[in-house]
N, C-alpha and C positions, 0 to 999 in steps of 0.2 A: 593694671586697669581692671577691675572685677569684670567679671563675664555678666552679661545680662540674658534674660530669656524674654522673649516677646511673648511665647505663647507656648501651650502645651499640645502636643500631639493627641488628638482624640478623633474618633470616627473614621478610624482607618482599618481595614480587615487585616487580620494576623496573615503571614506567608502561608500559601496553601503547600506546605512540606511536612515531611514526618507522618505520612499516611501510607496506606496500602492501596495503590493504583487500581490492582485487581479487585481486590475484596470490596473496594467501595464503589464498584461499578455494578449494581444489581442485573442490570440486563446482560452484562458479560458473564457474571457468576453463574445466571441461569442457563443461559446458552451453553456453556462449557459442560454443566449437569445433564441437560438435555441430548447431548452428542456424545458423550464420554461413557464407556462400558462401565458398569459399576463397579468391576474389580480393579481398575486402575483410577475412579474418581477420586479417592483420597489422595494418592500418589500426585495427579495432575493438579488439585488444588493446592496442594503445599507447593508444589513446583512454582506455580503461579503466583502464589502469596510473596514467597521468596523474591521473586521478580518484582511484584508490584510495589513490596517495601522497599526495594533497590531504588525502583523507578521514583517513587514518592519521597526519597531522602534530599536533604539539602545538599548533600555533598554532589550527589548524581545532576540534580537540577544546575548545580554550579558548573559541572562539567560541560554540560549541554550548552551553557551560556558562553563558557570558554571557547568550545568548539567553534562556535559560529562567530564569535568575536575575532578568532586568529584563523582565517580561511588557507586552505592549502597552498603550497607553492611550489611552483616548477622549477626543477634544476635539471636543464637540456646538457650542462656539461660540468666535469669536477675542475679543481683548480688548475690541472695540467693541460686542460684542454679535450679530454676523453669524452665522447658522447655518452651520457649515462641515461637520461630520460627517467628521473624519478621526481616523486612527488612527496614533499614534506609536510607532515600533519601536526598540529599541536598535540602534545601528550594527551589530552583530554580526549581527543578523537579515538587514539590508540586504546584507552582504556574503555570508553564505552563499546568499543568495536569487540574488544574482547570480553567484556561482560556479555554482550549479544550472543557471543559465539557459544561461549561457555553454558548460555543458559539455554543451548539447543537450537536456536533460531534459525539454524540451517540443516537441522537434524531429524525432519518430519518423516521422511520417506520409510523408515525401516522400525518405528516405534509405534506401540500401541497408541491408538487414538492420536496419533504422530501429527496429524494436518491440524485438526482442532486445538489440541495443546499449544501447537506453534502459532497458528492464527491468532490465538488470545494472547500469547506473548508477545507477538508482532504487533498487535493493536495497544499493548501496554506499553511496549518499549518505544512506539513512535512518540507517544507522549512525553519522552524525556528529551529526545532530538532525533529528529525525523531524517537527518542527512546519513548518518552511520546505517540506516535500515536498507539503502540502497546497496552496498555491495552483500548485505545479508540476504536481501532479496534474490538479487541475480546468483548467489551461489546455491541457494535452495532450489532456483528454478532450473539451473542448468543440470540438473539430474535426469530428468524425462528427456531430454535431448541427447544426452551421453547414452542413455539406454539403447539407442539405435546401433550402436557399436558394442558388442557385449565384452570386446577387451578393452575398449577405452573405460566402458562402465566400472569392470572390475578394478581398472587400475586407479579411477579418479573417484569413485563414488565414497570410498572410505574416508578420503582426504576432504570432502565436500560436507560429509555429514559429521565431522569430527566436532568436537567441543573443545578442542585445543587452536586458540588462536597463534598461529607462528606468522610475525610481521617480517621476517627476513626474506630477502630474495635470493633464492638458491633452487638448485635443482629440486622438483618436486617429489622424487622418490626420497630425498633425504629430510622430508618434510612431515611432520604428524598432522597438521592441517592447512587446508588452502582455500583461497578465497577465487571466484570465477567472477569476472566482467562480460560485456557483451558490446558487439560493435556491428550494428545492422545499418543503420542510415547515412547515405551520404549526400554530398552537396546536392545534385541534380536531382535526387529523386524523393529524398525525405521517406515517407512512410511506404512510397511505391518501391519496394524493396528490388523487385524486378528490373527496375533501371539501373541498378548498381554496375558500376564499372570495373572494379577491382578484378583482377586478373589473378587466376591460379594453373599455374604451371605444373604437370606432373613430374615428380623426379623418379630415379630408377627404384627407390625404395617403396615398396608397397604400400598405398596410403598416404604417402606423403607427397608435399607440394611446395612450391613457392609462390608467397603472394606478392603482387605490385599494386598499389592503390592508395586508397585513403578512405577515412571513415569520418565524417562530420561530427558526430556523437559517440564516442565511446565511454561507456560506463565504467565508473571503477578503475581508473587506469593503472591502480597501484596493484592490480591483483596478480595473482600467479599465472592465470592462463584467461583465456577468452573465448567465446565462441563468436564467430563472425561469418558474414555470407559473402561469397565471391564467385566469379564466372569461371567455372571449370570447362574444359571441352565440352562436356556432356551438359552443361547449363548451370545455373544458379544453385550453389552447393554449398552445404555448413562445414565449418572447419574448425578445429581447436587449435589455437595459436598460445603456445607458452611463452612467459617472460623469459625464463632461463632455460637454456637447452641441458639436456643430460650430459654433456662435458663440463658444465659450469659456465660456460660463456653466454653472454646477452644475447637474445633474438633479436632481430631489427626491428625495433617498436619505438617508432619515432613520435614521440609526444610533441605536436607543434605548437600547440597553447592550451591552456585552460580554459573553459568558458566562464564569462563573468555574468551569472546569474541572478535574477530577480531575488529567489530566496535558496533553500538547500545550501546555504554558503559553505558548511562546514564539508560538503562532499564535493570531489573533484569528479567534473565530466571534462573530456578532451576531445580534441582533435589530432587523429594520429595518422601517421603515413606507414606503408609497407613498402619495403624496396628491396625485394629478396628475400623476404620475412618466411622462415620454415614454418609449416603447417600440417595439421595432420586430418584428413578427412573425416566427417563424422557422418555416416550414412552413406546413401548412394548418390552419384553426380546427378545434378539435375532436381534432386529431391531435396533441396536446401531449407524451402519453406515448410515443406511437410516434416523435416526433421526438426527444425527450430520452433515449430509452433507450439510444443509441449512447454517449452521454456516462456514463450509469450503469454500462454495461458496462464502458466503459475505467476507469472509479474503481474498481470492484469488483476488477479486475484488478490495480489499484495497492494497494488494501488487502492483497490476497494477497501483493503483493510487499513492501510495506511491513512485513506482519509476519514475511514471511521475512527481512527485514533485521534486525529487531530480535530474531527468535530467533538469528539468526547472531551477532550482537553479544553476546548474553547467553552463547551457550555460549562464545563466542571468549574472553569474560572470566572465565567460569568455569575453562575448560582452562588459561589462561594463570596465573591465580592458583594452580592446584593442582599445575602444572610446576613452579613455584619455591617453594611453600610448604612446609615440613617440619614432621611431628607423628608422634609415635609411631614416631621412629626411621627415618622415611625419606619421602621425597616423597608428598605426598597423591595425585598421578596415579598413582604405583604401587600404592597401596592397593587391594585388589581390590574393595572394596564402593564407593570413591568413583569408580574405574574403570567399575565398572557404570553408577553415577549418570550420568558423563560420556558415555560411550559411549550411553546412553540417549538423552540430549539430543541428543547429534550426530545420532542418527538422524532425529530430528526437522526439525532444520537441512536435512541432506541431503534428505530426503524434500519438504520445504516448496519448496527451492530448486529441485529437479527440476520439480515439477509447475508451478511457476510460469513457469518460463523455457519450458517446453514450449506453455503458452498465449501467451506473447509470440511464439513461433516460430508459431504458429496465425494471429496477426494479419499477420506479415509474408507469409504464403502467400497469404491472403486468397481462396483458393478456396471453392466451394461447401461442400465436406465439411468443410474446416476451420472454415467460420463455423457450420455445422451442430455441430460439436465445441465450438465455445465456448459456442454457447448453453446447453448444459448443463454443460459443465466449469467456466466461469466462477463461477457461483452456487455449484457444490459446492465448489470451490476457495477461494471466499471464505469460505464457511461452515469449512470444517474447518481450514485454516491460520490463519485468525485466532482461531479457538476455542482452538488450541492453543499459542498466544503467551503468554497471562497464566500457565499454569502452568510452562511453561518458563523464563520470567523470573524467577518466584517461586523455582524450585528452583536456578536459577543464581545468584540472590542467596545462596540458603541455603549453597551452596558455599565460599563466601567466610566462611562465619560470621557474626560480628557485624560483620565489616568491609562486610559485603555490604547492612547495615541503614543505614549511614552515608552520608549523603550524597553526601559526596566521593568515593566507590567508581563512582558513576555507576549503580549496578545500581537504586536506588529511582526514578532517571527513567526506567529502562526498565520496571521494574514498573509506575508511573503510566501510562504509554503502551500498556501490552500489551493492555488492553481496548478500546482506542480503534477500531481497525479492523474489530473484530466488530459495534460498533455504527453505524459511518458506512455510509451508501450502503445502509441496509437491515441490520437486527439479524438473528441465526440464524435466527428463524422465517420470516422474510421471504425469505430465500435458500432455506430448504428448501420452502417454499411455491412458490418460483419454478422450483426443481426439478421438483417436481410438474406444476407446468402444462406446463413443456416437455416432459415425459415425456407428458403426456395429448394435447396439440396439436401437438407436432411430432417426430413418430417417427423423421425423418431424424436428430435430436441424438442418440436413444440409440443408433442403429445406427452413427454416427459415433464414439461414446465407446467402444461395445463392439468397433468395428474397431481402436480403439488399443489398448484392453486385451487384445485378442487377438493382438497381434503377440507377447505373451510367452508363448502358450499351451503348455504342455508343458514349461516352464523349470522350473517350481517347482510341486511338488504343492501346497504349502500356497495358493499364488496361486490354481492352479487349482479348490482347493476353495472357497476365498472367492468366486471368481467363481460357482460353482454357487448359493452362499449367496444373492449378489446376485440371481441370476436367480428365485430363490424369493422374495425381496422385491419384486421388479418383477412378480410374477404377477397380483397384486391391487392395481391403481392406485386402483380406485374407493373404497376402504375404507383408503388409506393416508396421509391427513393427519395422524392422531394419532400415527403412526410416522414420519414424514417424515425426523425428525433421523438416526434409525436407518439408514433408507434411504441418506441423504444422507453421512452417514459412512462407510457400507460402499461407497459409489460412489467417494468422495474416497481412501481407503485401496486400493481395489483399481487405480485409476488411477496412485497413488504407485507400488505394489508393482509395476505392469507396468513402469513407467521404470526403477526401480530394478534390476530383475532384468535388463533388457536393457543398461543403460548404467553403473550403479555396479560398483565393484570386488565380488567374491564375498561379502568379509566383511560388507560394508553389506548387500546384498541378503539374505544369509541371516540376519542378526538383525532386519532389518525383518519378512522373511515370518515368522519363528520368532513374533516378540512381537506383531506389528499385526495379522498375519492368521491365523497359526497358534494364537493364543490363550495363548501361554505367557509372560504376562507378567501383573503384579500391577496395582493400582490407583493406583500411584504411579510415579514414575521410579526407576531403580536396582534394578529387579526384572526384567532380563532372565536368561533362563535360561542354565544352563552348556552348555559346549562350544562357545560362539561366541568369535570371535577379537576380544575386546572390546579389545587393546591396539591392533591395526591400525586400528579404529574410531575410537579416540580420536586417536591418531596423525595421521589424515586430516584430522581436523577442528582439529588445533592451528595457531595463526596464526603460519605461517612464511612469509618470501617465498622 
């Protein structure tokens, strides 16, 4: 029987593949140029374009799909009944993770403009597949914590910053590259890590302990080693737990189960038990939080970067679809109401990128004032950028109509992923309270942030008025806990506004200040005021190389 065709497929956008994810992002390209030394800029751009072309390729996009469609599987025992506690991943996961490592996404600490180039790469790489960014983030962030012990840092830092992905479980001295995970939270405490009950008993060997207890969330359980918190005789202390001991035997690292998560499906998060587990102390007894806080701060910045990447990918997909899709007599992107929605989304993307890259540049600077700036700006940015991710992803999916609700579009994966970074490394209230703590105890942090904001003084009356409102919020910190979210939101918005007024095109800064700072904005996207150059805003965000 001869085949028949009932219709011809028309009015569908082409797949968004075969493009340079980095070069197509004008805001990101400009931020990299702004914060990279002139002697290194050509090298950094070339490096990021290589990564961007990989990220935009059909092959890697397919690997991202495969890694999510085939989530990790826990194997507690081998065929003979021996306890092995291993996690099996789809080959696509290993390919993606290997490319992330080889691209230097764990190698920021000792390279020129290392944090800016790595932050831009992380933002690009998140748009391929966000799950494999977790071990990349943990490994990158472990470096400042390990530097509390010069011996451990000398031993482990070269492995962590290596560009070689070695997936085999064997003693770390035999490996040319290693990955780190982290285990802080427990069932009874969650973010209140001082409620941890895991016990650390000193051994005769200097700095060595055995651990007994559990961790409710252990990130990246297939890693070579982990930084964990436990109660030593001197109080809560940071420890390094290797998966494999120097003699080649497995450390006691009992993976009880993998979490069944809303999103981030390709990545393993586990509950683990320690039962006489060998560990090496990092830093002094009783200073566990102070020791590990450098890791926490670095991963919080990665949460902001990861959400900025997810926002960018969601906006990119929405604008790409609307550029090619026609309805009611013309292209969707040219319809005034849809243009308003797309421009509104694009503003969120540009503002998130601008703030996240500014924080990365502060890490590269390393000066006292920049460290003070990071102390306040990191939790504020982590709070706000990650909070904006979910509504952006949902609105972007709606731009595709029913197609955006279908798994093949890729938008449902972004929607499921979008709340994650707001929860990881301290949920919204934890970030808001951390900002209050910094304001009350570290006046230099506020001074550094206000200096940064003040660089745009007089450039936009709406920004200046918002700064005055922020001063009002800051006037009474003793009773601020109940309004902490309001305060942190204003701080983040004013930081973003200051950056956009100074560095973004006028149409971007004007639209941001009018809507986010001037109050001329509704409760949903697509409610920007009249009189703005929305066509230019959307065109700037359109994914073209």
